[in-house]
N, C-alpha and C positions, 0 to 999 in steps of 0.2 A: 504494500500500500504506500502511495506517495503522499507525503504531507504537504499541505498548502503552504506556500511561501508567504511569510508576513510582508505585506507591502507597507512601505513608509510614505507612499504617495497616494493621492486620491486621483483616480483617472478622471478624465473629462466626463465620460459617460456616468460615472458614479456621482460626481459633483452635480451634474444636471438632474439626476434622480433625487438627490437630497434637496436641491433647490426647489424642485417642483412640489415637494412635500411640505414646504414652509409656507406660512401666510404670505399673501402677495406683498404686503409692506416690507417684510423681511427680505423677500426675493429682490425687490426693487433696491433696497439698501445695500445688499450684498453685490448686486450687479453694478450699482453706482460706485461702490468702493473699489471693486475690481477695475473698473474703467479709470477711476481717479489714480490708483497706484500703478496702473498699467501692468497688472499681473493676472494670471488665470483666476477664474472663479474659485477654484480649490484653495488658493492662497487666501482669498477673501474670507472663505469659510473658516480656515484655520485661524486667521486673525480675529474673527468674530468670537471664536472659542477661547483664544488666548492672545491678548493684545501684544504680547512680546514675541509671539511665534514668527518664525521665518518660513514656516511650512508645517506639514504634519509630522515631520521627523522630530521636531522639538516642541510640538504642541502639548501644552498642559492645560486643559480646560479650566477656566476660572482664574488663571494667573493674570495679574496685571489689571484686574477689574476692581 
């Protein structure tokens, strides 16, 4: 049996799924933030969870809030 490899990044497809599940105002805020910082939506989601994160590798939800 092959074990699943732990991913330290969120794929674009996964980020879009997460985004679609959020309330519209949160979606809009995350999309606007991603555009402002000129990074993918996955980074915007990581920063939403942890204001000090540079991505999901170092994301610690709740830190910096």
